[in-house]
ZAMILO-623262 format. One record per residue (C-alpha): x, y, z negated; chain; residue number from 1; residue in three letters. Coordinates in pm, 1 decimal, always signed. Layout:
REM ZAMILO-623262
          X          Y          Z   guti   keba   kolba
          X          Y          Z      A    NUM     ALA
...
REM end
This chain:
REM ZAMILO-623262
          X          Y          Z   guti   keba   kolba
     -734.6   -12666.7    -8361.3      A      1     MET
     -982.7   -12926.1    -8483.5      A      2     ILE
     -826.9   -13208.0    -8682.7      A      3     LYS
    -1124.2   -13327.3    -8888.5      A      4     ASN
    -1471.6   -13442.3    -8788.0      A      5     ILE
    -1729.9   -13437.9    -9068.2      A      6     ILE
    -2055.8   -13628.7    -9023.2      A      7     PHE
    -2387.5   -13606.3    -9195.8      A      8     ASP
    -2545.1   -13953.2    -9218.4      A      9     VAL
    -2925.7   -13938.4    -9190.4      A     10     GLY
    -3052.2   -13879.2    -8834.7      A     11     MET
    -2691.4   -13851.7    -8713.6      A     12     VAL
    -2534.9   -14192.4    -8785.6      A     13     LEU
    -2841.1   -14374.9    -8919.8      A     14     VAL
    -3211.0   -14348.7    -8852.9      A     15     ASN
    -3429.6   -14247.0    -9147.1      A     16     TRP
    -3784.2   -14366.0    -9081.6      A     17     ASP
    -4001.8   -14398.4    -9395.0      A     18     PRO
    -4308.8   -14448.7    -9174.7      A     19     HIS
    -4157.7   -14771.1    -9040.4      A     20     ALA
    -4097.6   -14893.8    -9394.8      A     21     ALA
    -4454.0   -14810.1    -9498.3      A     22     PHE
    -4583.7   -15000.6    -9194.3      A     23     GLN
    -4368.5   -15305.5    -9273.3      A     24     LYS
    -4500.8   -15302.0    -9629.1      A     25     LEU
    -4856.7   -15311.5    -9495.0      A     26     GLY
    -4973.0   -14975.2    -9626.5      A     27     PHE
    -5288.6   -14832.1    -9475.4      A     28     ASP
    -5301.5   -14465.3    -9373.4      A     29     GLU
    -5434.1   -14340.9    -9708.0      A     30     LYS
    -5173.8   -14536.8    -9904.7      A     31     THR
    -4891.0   -14423.5    -9678.9      A     32     GLU
    -4989.8   -14060.7    -9726.2      A     33     GLU
    -5012.4   -14095.7   -10104.9      A     34     ALA
    -4684.3   -14285.3   -10142.3      A     35     VAL
    -4506.0   -14057.8    -9896.2      A     36     GLY
    -4618.8   -13741.9   -10071.4      A     37     ASN
    -4515.6   -13887.1   -10406.5      A     38     ALA
    -4169.6   -13989.8   -10283.8      A     39     THR
    -3992.4   -13898.0    -9959.8      A     40     VAL
    -4195.3   -13584.2    -9883.3      A     41     TYR
    -4168.8   -13443.1   -10235.7      A     42     SER
    -3913.9   -13212.4   -10395.6      A     43     ASP
    -3835.9   -13503.2   -10624.5      A     44     ALA
    -3679.6   -13687.1   -10331.6      A     45     TRP
    -3422.0   -13411.9   -10283.6      A     46     ASN
    -3339.5   -13441.7   -10649.9      A     47     GLU
    -3307.2   -13817.8   -10611.0      A     48     SER
    -3026.7   -13739.5   -10363.7      A     49     ASP
    -2858.0   -13543.6   -10642.3      A     50     ARG
    -2902.5   -13852.6   -10863.5      A     51     SER
    -2885.9   -13683.2   -11201.7      A     52     VAL
    -3152.6   -13928.6   -11319.5      A     53     LEU
    -3091.5   -14303.0   -11318.5      A     54     ASP
    -3301.8   -14520.7   -11088.4      A     55     SER
    -3568.2   -14604.6   -11347.6      A     56     ASP
    -3607.0   -14239.9   -11448.9      A     57     GLU
    -3631.3   -14135.5   -11086.6      A     58     GLN
    -3893.0   -14399.7   -11012.9      A     59     LEU
    -4095.0   -14275.8   -11311.4      A     60     ALA
    -4098.1   -13926.0   -11159.1      A     61     VAL
    -4235.0   -14062.4   -10831.7      A     62     PHE
    -4502.6   -14264.6   -11010.6      A     63     VAL
    -4600.0   -13955.8   -11208.3      A     64     GLN
    -4672.8   -13785.2   -10873.6      A     65     ASN
    -4933.1   -14051.2   -10785.0      A     66     ALA
    -5009.6   -14280.3   -11080.9      A     67     PRO
    -5286.9   -14463.8   -10895.1      A     68     ASP
    -5027.5   -14590.7   -10646.7      A     69     TYR
    -4767.1   -14714.7   -10893.0      A     70     GLU
    -4755.6   -15063.7   -10742.6      A     71     LYS
    -4704.4   -14934.3   -10388.5      A     72     GLU
    -4448.0   -14673.9   -10494.1      A     73     ILE
    -4249.0   -14948.2   -10667.0      A     74     CYS
    -4273.8   -15164.6   -10354.1      A     75     MET
    -4131.1   -14887.9   -10140.3      A     76     PHE
    -3857.4   -14803.5   -10392.2      A     77     TRP
    -3749.6   -15167.8   -10401.7      A     78     ASP
    -3749.2   -15186.8   -10021.5      A     79     ASN
    -3615.6   -14842.4    -9927.2      A     80     VAL
    -3358.8   -15013.3    -9701.8      A     81     GLY
    -3642.2   -15086.2    -9458.2      A     82     MET
    -3644.5   -14716.3    -9369.0      A     83     ALA
    -3279.9   -14702.3    -9259.2      A     84     ILE
    -3076.9   -14859.9    -8981.1      A     85     TYR
    -2752.4   -14766.1    -8811.6      A     86     GLN
    -2760.6   -14625.2    -8458.0      A     87     TYR
    -2588.7   -14839.9    -8195.9      A     88     GLU
    -2330.9   -14573.5    -8111.0      A     89     TYR
    -2227.6   -14478.6    -8465.5      A     90     SER
    -1945.0   -14710.4    -8557.7      A     91     ARG
    -1788.7   -14711.7    -8210.7      A     92     ALA
    -1799.8   -14330.6    -8206.1      A     93     TRP
    -1612.2   -14304.2    -8534.5      A     94     ILE
    -1359.7   -14565.2    -8429.2      A     95     GLN
    -1299.5   -14382.1    -8099.9      A     96     GLU
    -1240.3   -14052.1    -8280.4      A     97     LEU
     -996.0   -14225.9    -8512.8      A     98     LYS
     -806.1   -14372.3    -8216.8      A     99     LYS
     -771.2   -14021.6    -8075.9      A    100     LYS
     -606.2   -13908.4    -8397.1      A    101     GLY
     -889.4   -13726.5    -8570.0      A    102     TYR
     -962.6   -13767.1    -8937.5      A    103     HIS
    -1327.5   -13855.1    -9000.3      A    104     VAL
    -1524.4   -13772.4    -9314.6      A    105     TYR
    -1881.5   -13809.0    -9439.4      A    106     ILE
    -2078.5   -13533.6    -9613.5      A    107     LEU
    -2431.1   -13649.5    -9685.0      A    108     SER
    -2730.5   -13605.9    -9910.9      A    109     ASN
    -2785.8   -13963.3   -10020.9      A    110     TYR
    -2934.9   -14106.8   -10338.8      A    111     GLY
    -2742.8   -14365.7   -10542.9      A    112     LYS
    -3029.4   -14616.7   -10534.4      A    113     TRP
    -3070.2   -14576.4   -10158.8      A    114     THR
    -2694.2   -14611.5   -10108.3      A    115     TYR
    -2688.1   -14936.9   -10304.3      A    116     GLU
    -2970.9   -15076.4   -10090.7      A    117     HIS
    -2838.9   -14978.6    -9746.1      A    118     THR
    -2479.0   -15102.2    -9741.0      A    119     THR
    -2524.8   -15282.0    -9407.9      A    120     GLU
    -2647.8   -14963.1    -9239.6      A    121     ALA
    -2341.6   -14782.0    -9375.4      A    122     LEU
    -2080.6   -15026.0    -9244.6      A    123     SER
    -1899.6   -14738.3    -9070.0      A    124     PHE
    -1774.9   -14625.7    -9411.7      A    125     LEU
    -1500.5   -14884.7    -9367.8      A    126     GLU
    -1362.5   -14673.2    -9083.9      A    127     ASP
    -1372.1   -14319.4    -9228.0      A    128     VAL
    -1098.2   -14134.3    -9414.3      A    129     ASP
    -1324.2   -14030.6    -9698.6      A    130     GLY
    -1673.7   -13934.0    -9800.5      A    131     GLN
    -1867.3   -13710.1   -10033.8      A    132     VAL
    -2218.8   -13831.4   -10104.6      A    133     PHE
    -2451.7   -13608.3   -10302.4      A    134     SER
    -2515.7   -13875.4   -10564.5      A    135     PHE
    -2143.3   -13895.3   -10643.6      A    136     GLU
    -2102.7   -13525.4   -10719.9      A    137     VAL
    -2459.6   -13428.4   -10824.5      A    138     HIS
    -2461.7   -13157.3   -10557.6      A    139     GLN
    -2677.3   -13140.9   -10244.6      A    140     ILE
    -2660.9   -12959.9    -9913.5      A    141     LYS
    -2711.0   -12675.7    -9837.4      A    142     PRO
    -2569.8   -12570.8   -10174.6      A    143     GLU
    -2226.9   -12414.5   -10108.5      A    144     PRO
    -2057.1   -12614.7   -10383.5      A    145     GLU
    -2079.3   -12947.3   -10201.4      A    146     ILE
    -1891.7   -12814.5    -9898.3      A    147     TYR
    -1618.5   -12679.8   -10122.8      A    148     GLN
    -1604.4   -13015.4   -10301.2      A    149     THR
    -1533.1   -13192.1    -9971.3      A    150     LEU
    -1266.1   -12942.6    -9864.3      A    151     LEU
    -1089.9   -12956.6   -10198.5      A    152     GLU
    -1114.5   -13332.9   -10246.7      A    153     LYS
     -941.8   -13407.8    -9917.0      A    154     PHE
     -732.2   -13087.8    -9897.6      A    155     LYS
     -896.7   -12982.3    -9572.1      A    156     LEU
     -864.6   -12644.1    -9403.6      A    157     THR
    -1213.0   -12523.8    -9307.4      A    158     ALA
    -1102.9   -12384.5    -8969.7      A    159     ASP
     -965.9   -12728.2    -8873.2      A    160     GLU
    -1302.0   -12899.5    -8936.4      A    161     CYS
    -1621.0   -12943.8    -8735.7      A    162     VAL
    -1934.8   -13060.5    -8915.7      A    163     PHE
    -2228.7   -13234.5    -8747.8      A    164     LEU
    -2569.1   -13220.3    -8916.9      A    165     ASP
    -2928.1   -13234.9    -8790.1      A    166     ASP
    -3059.8   -12965.1    -9026.3      A    167     ARG
    -3001.2   -12601.0    -8941.0      A    168     ARG
    -2978.7   -12486.6    -9302.7      A    169     GLU
    -2699.5   -12735.5    -9368.9      A    170     ASN
    -2509.6   -12621.3    -9061.2      A    171     VAL
    -2545.4   -12255.9    -9156.9      A    172     GLU
    -2417.2   -12327.5    -9507.5      A    173     ALA
    -2110.3   -12497.8    -9360.8      A    174     ALA
    -2048.7   -12202.2    -9130.2      A    175     GLU
    -2059.1   -11974.0    -9434.2      A    176     ALA
    -1763.3   -12173.3    -9571.5      A    177     ARG
    -1568.9   -12119.8    -9247.5      A    178     GLY
    -1634.8   -12469.5    -9108.2      A    179     ILE
    -1712.2   -12508.6    -8736.3      A    180     HIS
    -2042.0   -12682.8    -8671.5      A    181     THR
    -2261.0   -12876.8    -8432.0      A    182     VAL
    -2636.8   -12881.1    -8487.5      A    183     LEU
    -2701.0   -13246.1    -8402.7      A    184     PHE
    -2987.2   -13334.5    -8170.4      A    185     THR
    -2867.9   -13636.8    -7971.3      A    186     THR
    -2545.3   -13832.7    -7940.1      A    187     TYR
    -2486.6   -13720.5    -7580.7      A    188     GLN
    -2548.3   -13354.5    -7661.3      A    189     GLU
    -2315.6   -13377.9    -7959.6      A    190     ALA
    -2037.5   -13510.1    -7735.1      A    191     LEU
    -2082.6   -13209.6    -7506.0      A    192     GLU
    -2088.6   -12962.9    -7795.7      A    193     LYS
    -1774.1   -13115.4    -7944.0      A    194     LEU
    -1594.1   -13052.2    -7615.0      A    195     LYS
    -1634.4   -12677.3    -7676.2      A    196     THR
    -1404.1   -12727.9    -7977.4      A    197     TYR
    -1157.2   -12929.9    -7771.4      A    198     GLY
    -1276.3   -13263.1    -7909.7      A    199     VAL
    -1286.2   -13500.6    -7613.1      A    200     VAL
REM end
């Protein structure tokens, strides 16, 4: 019996659209490609989710990837919140699940700097029972440790949980820990998939 619903954040509860941020900052195509490859499309971005480095150290790594674009990389870093907004359904969905008696948790790869600059987009955190963000524990999905951290922190039984994430590798890692899963594509499809676990 499912008692706990665990949500990923990016592309499930909030939109993550770096291209929109680059456009708002006025970057031309060449600049967008250079800044993107130095930041969000680099391995360094995944490590920024782990947040072992502080924000200045992390920014220095990005700049090192494209020194000629230091100014633009700094602009994006300072305005990363432009890339994220909450979906219209997100908060109401969580509140509805809570009303039905489910416990709701967050398990997300999310950098500390990004978290601090997107509090409005994360307003649904007021409604959840708990969260594990990668920056808090210096672990990232799909590493098995982060799933175990969530289960242990909130004393959850894996078989009583269903986890929604848009990335197949993250879903498969959760399944390996005995957690039920939904590979998220759209809100409506997720509702249908949750019904197969008796979540209505």
